[in-house]
C-alpha positions in Angstrom: 5.7 38.9 -1.5 2.3 37.6 -2.3 2.9 35.3 -5.1 1.2 32.0 -4.7 1.5 28.6 -6.5 -2.2 29.0 -7.2 -1.9 32.2 -9.1 1.3 31.0 -10.9 -0.4 27.7 -12.0 -3.5 29.6 -13.0 -1.6 32.0 -15.1 0.6 29.5 -16.5 -2.4 27.5 -17.6 -3.9 30.5 -19.2 -0.7 31.5 -21.0 -0.4 27.9 -22.3 -3.8 27.8 -23.7 -3.5 31.3 -25.3 -0.2 30.1 -26.9 -1.7 27.0 -28.1 -4.5 28.9 -29.7 -2.0 31.2 -31.5 0.0 28.4 -32.6 -3.0 26.7 -34.2 -3.8 29.9 -36.2 -0.3 30.2 -37.3 -0.2 26.5 -38.5 -3.4 27.2 -40.5 -1.6 30.1 -42.2 1.7 28.2 -42.9 0.8 24.6 -43.5 3.9 22.4 -44.1 4.1 18.7 -45.0 4.8 16.6 -42.0 6.5 13.3 -42.5 6.4 11.8 -39.0 5.4 12.9 -35.6 7.0 11.6 -32.4 4.9 12.1 -29.3 6.5 11.7 -25.8 4.4 11.7 -22.7 6.2 12.4 -19.4 4.5 10.8 -16.5 3.5 12.9 -13.6 5.1 12.3 -10.2 1.7 12.8 -8.6 -1.7 12.6 -10.4 -4.9 13.7 -8.6 -8.2 12.1 -9.7 -11.6 12.4 -8.3 -11.5 8.9 -6.6 -7.8 8.2 -6.4 -4.4 9.5 -6.1 -1.6 8.1 -8.4 2.2 8.0 -7.5 4.7 7.4 -10.4 7.5 5.1 -9.3 9.0 4.2 -12.7 10.8 7.7 -13.2 11.2 8.7 -9.5 14.7 7.5 -8.2 14.1 8.4 -4.7 11.0 6.0 -4.7 12.3 3.2 -7.0 15.7 2.6 -5.3 15.7 0.1 -2.3 12.8 -2.1 -1.3 9.1 -1.2 -2.0 8.4 -0.7 1.7 11.1 2.2 1.7 9.4 3.8 -1.3 5.8 3.4 0.1 6.9 5.0 3.3 7.9 8.2 1.4 4.6 8.8 -0.2 3.0 12.0 1.4 0.1 11.3 3.6 0.8 7.6 3.8 1.8 6.4 7.3 3.7 2.9 7.8 5.1 1.8 11.1 4.9 -1.1 13.5 2.6 1.0 15.6 0.3 2.8 13.2 0.1 -0.1 10.5 -0.5 1.2 7.0 -2.9 4.1 6.3 -3.4 7.0 3.9 -4.6 10.4 5.1 -6.0 8.6 8.2 -7.8 5.8 6.3 -6.7 2.2 6.8 -5.5 0.6 3.6 -6.2 -2.7 1.9 -3.3 -3.7 -0.3 -3.9 -4.9 -3.9 -1.4 -5.8 -6.5 -2.2 -5.2 -10.2 -5.9 -4.8 -9.3 -6.0 -7.9 -7.2 -5.7 -8.3 -3.3 -2.6 -9.7 -2.1 -4.6 -11.8 0.5 -1.7 -12.4 2.8 -1.6 -11.6 6.5 -0.3 -8.6 8.1 2.9 -10.0 9.3 3.6 -11.5 5.8 2.7 -8.2 4.3 5.8 -6.3 5.8 8.1 -9.3 4.5 6.4 -9.0 1.1 7.0 -5.5 0.7 10.4 -5.5 2.1 11.3 -8.4 -0.4 10.0 -6.6 -3.5 12.4 -4.2 -5.1 10.8 -0.7 -5.7 12.2 -0.6 -9.2 9.9 -3.4 -10.2 6.9 -1.1 -9.7 5.4 1.2 -12.4 3.1 3.3 -10.1 1.0 3.1 -7.0 -2.7 4.1 -7.0 -4.3 5.0 -3.8 -8.1 4.8 -4.3 -9.4 6.9 -1.5 -13.1 6.6 -2.4 -13.9 3.1 -3.6 -17.3 2.9 -5.3 -19.9 0.3 -5.6 -17.8 -1.5 -8.1 -15.4 -2.5 -5.3 -16.4 -5.0 -2.7 -17.8 -3.4 0.6 -14.9 -5.0 2.3 -12.5 -2.5 0.6 -12.6 -0.5 3.7 -11.5 3.1 3.8 -9.0 3.1 1.0 -7.2 0.7 -1.3 -3.4 0.8 -2.1 -2.9 -0.8 -5.5 0.5 -1.6 -6.6 0.8 -1.6 -10.4 4.0 -3.5 -11.5 6.1 -2.9 -14.5 4.3 -5.3 -16.8 3.5 -3.3 -20.0 3.7 -5.7 -22.9 5.5 -4.3 -25.9 5.8 -5.4 -29.7 8.4 -7.9 -30.3 10.8 -8.4 -27.5 12.1 -6.0 -24.7 14.3 -6.7 -21.6 14.9 -4.6 -18.6 17.4 -5.5 -15.7 16.9 -4.0 -12.2 19.5 -4.6 -9.5 20.7 -2.8 -6.3 22.9 -3.3 -3.2 22.7 -1.4 0.0 24.3 -2.0 3.6 23.7 -0.8 7.3 26.1 -0.6 10.0 24.2 -0.3 13.3 26.4 -2.7 15.2 27.9 -4.6 12.1 27.7 -4.4 8.4 24.5 -6.1 7.2 23.8 -6.5 3.5 20.7 -6.4 1.2 20.7 -6.9 -2.6 18.2 -7.6 -5.3 18.2 -8.8 -8.9 15.4 -9.0 -11.5 14.9 -9.1 -15.2 11.6 -8.4 -17.0 11.0 -9.9 -20.5 8.0 -8.8 -22.8 7.1 -9.9 -26.0 4.1 -9.4 -28.3 2.9 -10.0 -31.8 -0.5 -9.7 -33.6 -2.1 -12.7 -31.9 -0.3 -13.4 -28.7 1.7 -11.6 -26.0 3.5 -12.7 -23.0 5.7 -11.1 -20.2 7.6 -12.6 -17.4 9.4 -10.9 -14.4 11.9 -13.0 -12.4 13.6 -11.7 -9.3 15.1 -12.4 -5.9 15.7 -10.2 -2.8 18.1 -11.0 0.1 18.2 -8.8 3.3 19.8 -8.9 6.6 18.2 -6.9 9.4 18.4 -6.0 13.1 15.8 -5.1 15.8 16.2 -4.1 19.3 13.0 -3.9 21.4 12.1 -3.3 25.1 8.9 -3.8 27.1 8.8 -1.9 30.3 11.7 -2.9 32.6 10.7 -6.6 32.0 12.0 -7.8 28.7 14.8 -6.6 26.3 15.1 -8.3 22.9 17.9 -8.2 20.3 16.9 -9.9 16.9 19.1 -10.4 14.0 17.4 -11.8 11.1 18.0 -13.1 7.4 15.4 -13.1 4.7 15.2 -14.4 1.2 12.6 -13.9 -1.4 12.3 -15.4 -5.0 9.4 -14.6 -7.1 8.1 -14.8 -10.7 5.1 -12.8 -12.2 3.8 -13.8 -15.5 1.1 -12.8 -17.8 -0.3 -14.1 -21.2 -2.6 -12.4 -23.7 -4.6 -14.2 -26.3 -6.4 -12.4 -29.1 -9.5 -14.3 -29.9 -11.1 -12.4 -32.8 -12.4 -9.2 -31.2 -12.3 -10.6 -27.8 -9.3 -11.3 -25.5 -8.2 -13.7 -22.8 -5.7 -12.8 -20.1 -4.0 -15.5 -17.9 -1.8 -14.6 -15.0 0.4 -16.9 -12.8 2.4 -15.5 -9.8 4.6 -17.3 -7.5 6.3 -15.9 -4.5 8.6 -17.9 -2.1 10.3 -16.6 1.0 12.2 -18.2 3.7 14.4 -16.7 6.5 15.4 -17.0 10.0 16.1 -15.1 13.4 18.4 -15.4 16.2 17.0 -13.5 19.3 18.6 -12.8 22.7 15.9 -12.1 25.3 16.8 -10.6 28.7 14.1 -10.9 31.3 14.3 -8.8 34.5 12.3 -10.7 37.3 14.6 -12.0 39.9 17.8 -10.6 38.6 18.6 -11.2 34.8 17.6 -14.2 33.0 19.1 -14.5 29.5 17.3 -16.8 26.9 18.4 -17.5 23.3 15.7 -18.2 20.5 16.3 -19.4 17.1 13.4 -19.2 14.5 12.7 -20.3 11.1 9.9 -19.3 8.7 8.9 -20.3 5.2 6.0 -19.2 2.9 4.8 -20.1 -0.5 2.1 -18.0 -2.3 0.7 -19.0 -5.6 -2.0 -17.2 -7.7 -3.7 -17.9 -10.9 -6.2 -15.5 -12.6 -8.1 -15.7 -15.8 -10.0 -12.9 -17.3 -12.2 -13.0 -20.5 -12.9 -9.6 -22.1 -15.8 -9.3 -24.4 -15.3 -6.6 -27.0 -18.0 -4.4 -28.5 -18.3 -2.0 -31.4 -18.8 0.8 -28.9 -15.4 0.8 -27.0 -17.0 2.4 -24.0 -18.9 -0.8 -23.3 -17.3 -3.3 -21.1 -18.0 -6.9 -20.2 -15.5 -8.9 -18.1 -15.5 -12.4 -16.4 -12.8 -13.0 -13.9 -11.7 -16.0 -12.0 -9.0 -16.0 -9.2 -7.6 -18.8 -7.2 -5.0 -18.1 -4.4 -3.1 -20.7 -2.3 -0.7 -19.6 0.5 1.1 -21.8 3.0 3.4 -20.7 5.8 5.4 -22.2 8.6 7.0 -20.9 11.6 9.3 -22.7 14.1 10.9 -21.2 17.2 13.1 -23.0 19.8 14.5 -21.8 23.0 18.1 -23.0 23.1 18.2 -23.0 26.9 15.0 -25.1 27.5 12.6 -27.5 25.7 9.9 -24.9 25.0 9.3 -24.5 21.3 6.7 -23.3 18.8 5.7 -25.2 15.7 3.0 -23.3 13.8 1.7 -23.5 10.2 -1.3 -22.2 8.2 -2.9 -22.8 5.0 -5.1 -20.4 3.0 -7.2 -20.9 -0.1 -9.4 -18.3 -2.0 -11.8 -18.9 -5.0 -13.2 -15.7 -6.5 -15.5 -15.2 -9.6 -16.5 -11.7 -10.7 -18.6 -10.3 -13.5 -18.4 -6.6 -14.5 -20.4 -4.8 -17.2 -20.7 -1.1 -18.1 -21.9 1.0 -20.9 -22.6 4.7 -21.7 -26.0 6.0 -20.7 -27.6 9.2 -21.5 -27.9 10.8 -17.9 -28.0 14.7 -17.8 -25.2 15.8 -20.2 -23.6 12.3 -20.4 -23.2 9.4 -18.0 -22.4 5.6 -17.6 -24.1 2.6 -15.8 -22.1 -0.2 -14.3 -23.3 -3.4 -12.5 -22.0 -6.9 -11.7 -21.7 -9.6 -9.4 -19.2 -11.5 -7.2 -18.7 -14.8 -5.4 -15.9 -15.3 -3.0 -14.9 -18.1 -0.8 -12.0 -18.3 1.7 -10.8 -21.3 3.7 -8.2 -20.8 6.4 -6.7 -23.5 8.6 -4.0 -23.2 11.3 -2.0 -25.7 13.2 -0.3 -25.9 16.5 2.0 -28.7 16.0 -0.4 -31.6 15.1 -3.5 -29.9 16.4 -5.8 -27.9 14.1 -6.6 -25.1 16.3 -8.6 -23.0 13.8 -10.8 -23.9 10.9 -12.4 -20.9 9.4 -14.6 -20.5 6.3 -16.0 -17.2 4.8 -18.4 -16.9 1.9 -19.4 -13.7 0.3 -22.1 -13.2 -2.5 -22.6 -9.7 -3.7 -24.1 -7.5 -6.6 -23.7 -3.8 -7.3 -25.3 -1.1 -9.4 -23.7 2.3 -10.0 -24.5 5.4 -12.1 -22.2 8.2 -13.3 -23.3 11.3 -14.7 -22.0 14.9 -15.9 -23.9 18.1 -15.8 -21.9 21.1 -16.9 -19.2 21.5 -14.2 -20.7 18.8 -11.9 -19.7 15.2 -11.7 -22.0 12.9 -10.0 -21.6 9.2 -8.8 -24.2 7.2 -6.9 -24.5 3.5 -6.4 -25.1 0.7 -3.9 -23.7 -2.8 -3.2 -25.6 -5.7 -1.7 -23.5 -8.3 0.1 -24.4 -11.5 1.9 -22.0 -13.0 4.4 -21.6 -16.4 5.8 -18.8 -16.7 8.2 -18.3 -19.8 10.4 -15.6 -21.8 12.0 -14.3 -23.7 15.0 -11.3 -23.5 17.3 -9.6 -26.2 19.4 -7.4 -25.8 22.4 -6.2 -27.7 25.4 -8.0 -26.7 28.7 -6.5 -26.7 32.2 -7.0 -30.5 32.6 -4.9 -31.2 29.5 -8.1 -32.2 27.4 -8.6 -30.9 23.9 -11.7 -28.7 23.8 -13.6 -27.6 20.7 -15.6 -24.4 20.4 -17.7 -22.8 17.6 -16.6 -19.2 16.5 -19.1 -16.4 16.8 -20.8 -16.7 13.4 -21.6 -13.8 11.1 -24.5 -14.4 8.8 -26.0 -11.1 7.5 -27.2 -9.4 4.5 -26.3 -5.7 4.3 -26.8 -2.7 1.7 -23.7 -0.4 1.2 -24.6 2.9 -0.6 -22.0 5.4 -1.9 -22.4 8.9 -3.4 -19.9 11.5 -4.7 -20.4 15.0 -6.1 -17.4 16.9 -7.6 -17.6 20.5 -8.8 -14.9 21.6 -11.3 -14.2 25.2 -10.4 -11.7 25.5 -13.3 -9.2 23.4 -15.1 -7.4 21.2 -12.6 -9.2 22.7 -9.7 -12.2 20.9 -8.1 -14.2 20.4 -4.9 -15.3 16.9 -3.9 -17.9 15.7 -1.5 -18.1 12.0 -0.7 -20.0 9.5 1.4 -19.8 5.7 1.6 -20.7 2.8 3.9 -18.1 0.0 4.3 -17.2 -3.1 6.2 -13.9 -4.5 7.2 -13.7 -8.2 7.9 -10.9 -9.4 10.2 -7.8 -10.6 8.3 -6.9 -14.1 8.8 -3.6 -13.0 10.6 -5.8 -11.3 13.3 -7.9 -14.5 13.6 -4.8 -16.8 13.7 -4.4 -18.0 17.4 -0.8 -18.7 16.4 0.0 -15.1 15.4 3.1 -14.5 17.4 6.9 -13.9 16.7 8.1 -14.3 20.2 6.9 -15.9 23.4 8.9 -16.0 26.6 8.1 -15.8 30.4 7.1 -12.2 30.2 5.7 -11.7 26.8 2.7 -13.3 25.1 1.0 -12.7 21.7 -1.8 -14.3 19.8 -4.6 -13.6 17.6 -8.4 -13.6 18.4 -10.6 -15.9 16.4 -13.8 -14.2 17.7 -13.3 -10.9 16.2 -16.4 -9.4 14.3 -16.6 -7.3 11.3 -16.2 -3.5 11.5 -18.7 -1.2 10.0 -17.6 2.3 8.6 -19.7 5.4 7.6 -17.2 7.6 5.8 -17.7 11.1 4.8 -15.1 13.4 3.1 -14.8 17.1 1.8 -11.7 17.8 -0.3 -10.3 20.5 -2.5 -7.6 19.6 -5.0 -5.6 21.7 -7.4 -3.3 20.9 -10.4 -2.8 17.3 -9.4 -0.2 18.3 -6.5 -2.0 20.7 -4.1 -4.9 19.7 -2.0 -6.7 20.3 1.3 -9.2 17.8 2.8 -11.2 16.9 5.9 -12.8 13.5 6.5 -14.7 11.8 9.3 -15.9 8.3 10.0 -18.3 6.7 12.5 -17.0 3.2 13.2 -18.5 0.3 15.0 -16.4 -2.7 16.3 -13.2 -1.2 15.3 -10.3 -3.9 15.8 -7.3 -2.4 17.4 -4.3 -3.9 19.1 -4.0 -3.6 22.8 -0.9 -4.2 25.0 -1.5 -4.7 28.8 0.3 -5.9 31.7 -0.8 -8.1 34.7 1.9 -8.7 37.3 5.0 -9.7 35.3 3.2 -10.8 32.1 2.7 -8.4 29.1 -0.1 -9.5 26.8 -0.4 -8.2 23.1 -3.9 -8.9 21.8 -6.6 -7.9 19.4 -9.8 -6.3 20.9 -12.6 -4.4 19.4 -13.9 -1.0 20.4 -17.7 -0.7 20.2 -17.8 2.7 18.9 -15.2 5.2 17.5 -15.3 8.6 15.7 -12.3 9.7 13.6 -11.3 13.1 12.3 -8.7 13.7 9.5 -7.3 16.9 8.1 -4.7 16.8 5.4 -2.8 19.5 3.4 -0.2 19.3 0.5 1.2 22.0 -1.6 4.3 22.3 -3.8 6.4 25.5 -3.7 8.8 26.1 -6.7 11.9 27.9 -5.7 11.7 30.1 -8.7 8.7 31.7 -7.1 11.2 33.7 -4.8 13.9 34.4 -7.4 12.1 35.2 -10.8 9.8 38.2 -11.5 6.2 37.5 -12.1 6.3 38.4 -15.9 9.3 36.0 -16.4 7.3 33.1 -14.6 4.5 33.6 -17.0 7.0 32.4 -19.8 7.3 29.0 -18.3 5.1 26.1 -18.8 4.7 25.0 -15.1 5.6 21.3 -14.6 6.5 20.4 -11.0 8.3 17.2 -12.1 10.9 19.4 -14.0 11.8 22.2 -11.6 13.4 22.8 -8.2 10.7 22.8 -5.5 9.8 21.9 -2.0 6.7 19.9 -1.5 5.0 20.2 2.0 2.4 17.7 3.6 0.9 17.8 6.9 -1.9 15.7 8.4 -3.8 15.6 11.5 -5.9 12.6 12.9 -8.0 12.5 16.1 -9.7 9.3 17.3 -12.5 9.7 19.8 -12.8 6.5 22.0 -15.4 5.7 24.6 -13.1 4.5 27.4 -10.1 6.8 27.2 -9.4 10.5 26.5 -7.2 10.8 23.3 -5.2 13.5 21.6 -4.8 13.9 17.9 -1.3 13.4 16.3 0.3 15.3 13.5 2.3 13.9 10.6 4.8 16.0 8.4 6.5 15.3 5.2 9.0 17.6 3.3 10.4 16.7 -0.1 13.0 18.9 -1.8 13.8 18.5 -5.5 16.8 19.9 -7.2 17.8 19.8 -10.7 21.7 20.0 -10.9 24.1 20.5 -13.8 24.6 17.5 -16.1 21.0 16.6 -15.5 21.8 15.2 -12.0 18.8 15.0 -9.8 19.0 15.4 -6.2 16.0 14.6 -3.9 15.8 15.0 -0.1 13.1 13.6 2.0 12.1 14.2 5.6 9.2 12.5 7.4 8.1 12.5 11.1 5.0 11.9 13.3 4.9 14.3 16.2 4.8 12.9 19.7 2.0 13.1 22.3 -0.8 12.0 20.2 -2.8 8.8 20.5 -3.3 6.0 18.0 -6.0 4.0 19.6 -4.5 2.7 22.8 -1.1 3.8 22.1 0.5 7.2 22.9 3.4 8.3 20.9 6.3 9.2 23.4 8.9 10.4 20.7 8.9 11.4 17.2 7.8 8.3 15.0 9.1 7.5 11.6 11.5 10.2 12.0 14.0 10.0 9.0 16.0 12.1 6.7 17.0 10.6 3.4 18.8 11.6 0.2 19.0 10.3 -3.3 21.1 11.3 -6.2 20.4 10.0 -9.7 21.4 10.3 -13.3 20.6 8.7 -16.6 23.4 7.5 -19.0 23.7 5.8 -22.5 20.7 7.7 -24.1 18.8 7.2 -21.0 18.9 3.3 -21.2 21.0 3.2 -17.8 19.7 5.0 -14.7 22.0 4.9 -11.7 20.9 6.2 -8.2 23.0 6.5 -5.1 20.9 6.8 -1.9 21.2 7.2 1.9 18.3 6.2 4.2 17.7 7.8 7.7 21.1 9.5 7.7 21.0 10.7 11.2 19.8 7.4 12.5 16.7 8.8 14.3 14.0 6.4 13.2 13.0 4.7 16.5 9.6 3.8 17.9 8.9 4.8 21.6 5.2 4.5 22.6 3.2 4.0 25.8 0.4 1.4 25.7 -2.5 2.9 27.7 -4.2 0.3 29.8 -6.6 0.3 32.7 -4.3 -2.1 34.6 -1.2 0.2 34.1 0.7 1.9 31.2 3.4 -0.3 29.3 6.3 1.5 27.9 7.9 0.0 24.7 10.5 0.9 22.3 11.9 -0.6 19.1 14.9 0.3 17.0 15.9 -1.3 13.8 18.9 -0.8 11.4 17.1 2.0 9.4 20.3 3.8 8.4 21.7 2.4 5.3 23.4 3.4 2.0 23.1 1.8 -1.4 23.1 1.9 -5.2 20.3 1.1 -7.6 20.7 0.3 -11.2 18.1 0.2 -14.0 19.3 -1.0 -17.4 17.0 -1.3 -20.7 18.9 -4.1 -22.6 19.1 -3.1 -26.3 16.9 -5.0 -28.6 15.6 -4.4 -32.2 12.4 -2.7 -30.8 13.1 0.9 -31.7 9.4 1.4 -32.4 8.1 -0.8 -29.7 4.9 0.5 -28.4 3.4 -0.1 -24.8 0.3 -2.2 -24.7 -1.6 -1.4 -21.4 -4.1 -4.4 -21.7 -2.0 -7.2 -20.0 -3.1 -6.3 -16.8 -4.7 -8.0 -13.8 -8.3 -7.3 -12.4 -9.8 -6.3 -9.2 -11.2 -8.3 -6.3 -11.0 -7.6 -2.6 -8.3 -7.5 0.0 -8.0 -9.1 3.2 -5.1 -7.3 4.8 -5.1 -5.3 8.1 -2.0 -3.5 9.4 -0.3 -4.8 12.6 1.3 -2.9 15.4 3.7 -4.4 17.9 5.6 -7.4 16.8 8.0 -8.2 19.5 11.4 -9.4 18.5 10.7 -9.1 14.8 
């Protein structure tokens, strides 16, 4: 049987076009008076564009039930784990929210995503080819979380809630509640999203035969996201204020195997407060394709971490404070280039101040200033689309560290400063073979600045006699040269190959010296990565329906029974060790049952024996099978989902840290098997004709988030 999804989709598109032409002719012959037209647009589950891939969350129960972290882990091609960090199709991700970077540390990022309900997200955009408009620090790719913040005429209200539990050794609960209010009139609009999330979790970790840790944690998150729009004549002013507060604690039992077994009990408390204010002024022109935006962002984040050993006087008392000031100007207008085109240019000033304390001692005082400007052209010639641009950035990074020496004296040192001016070019060529089938070739040069969490000398979640972990204040920026070749079809099917030449790549390294295991951040002088990715939907009707009958259907993968297959391969070539590539696989089955019940099954796994930097995967990683059953009620105002995560309880991390001084075997298991319910209810209002307004959105600056690997005892 040689039918393929490609032939099916091409034929279906041709049939639809022919049918549309015929209908248009018939309409001209038989005109009728039309009193009203109602147009309904169904969101695509996956939408593939030249520079990004868009995943819809709002209408995908398998994604929007549970926490946002759980939904993100299901996206095909996206890998999230303690070992791998966060990357998409082999590219490390910077994390944005509503077009602005989160600007939180990697440790806080996991808690942030776990503490945010997935049903508060409208969609996720993964920008695989950030152009000159984005700061050069945007790295290989950007994950942009678009929250459900579309304003509407008059007043609308939506409630989201959910509960789930795990039973690894005892029942642990997680629940969330949130309400989104939107209102708008001719001159003014506002929207507020209030919510909370409570979670209980378990983690068991082991390091060689030296340390075994059992951690039981509780976390609480409270948040408010708000947006206000003012119509100033033809212009518009947007104001945003977000606040996120989290607190929690852990009880850790640590067994150390030195001379017999020594058991220690630790109690830790953590608290964080993140606030962000943004103002955007949009100048409007008669030509709607012109754009002039002025944006200002202020971000303040504070965190505290305390840990005590109940068996001794040893304790940790760490804190940090982060401030960001960002001002950006963007302008674009149509320009006659070839058939048609556009020119964009703008500037950015960004300053970040980061201070950490170990008890009463300020052990890191870090300052980063970035000034930049960009110019980018876009053009179209028949079936070709071209993008070419460049970004100039000037960096001024300085700081000091303080620490006690062996004599007990406080010693101060200057950080390795980074003061450079660099040019970052980018270019893209896309050839549209036919409707929804294109070939894309890209190149860009990027830089990645170390995140504040990696610089933080207090970056640790557990310290005992056999384990130590800390940040590295002297890490230098990483330079990337990225090239990619990609073929995409019909928003869902694609095949791609990409490669990067990397200088000073920051990686996590775990090593052992005698009976002490050290977890640290180091830099690899040169690195070459190769990535291969393939994704394809296979409708089940392909095997049960004749080809002539298939042509009668308007192919929409979101509304049919299908199997979506994804596979990815990554190889990292390092100068000091011989590495093997690793494979990742993802299968998603979608089944439309009677009574409009939707069943979705997901299976994800990373195959063993491959290397991720200095780590070798010993057993399948991210190995989980999930089920989601959902149905809409009450004229689709109520959406109820029942779900089970990691049904067979196989999600366990077992890796070998490769080190010249000897390999370190580690394992980590958390309570990944859970069962729950998610509810989304659109509260009835008088807004029968409410229309979405996409203008109350936040804008773009650069991210400062890098993924972490091993977090002992977390």
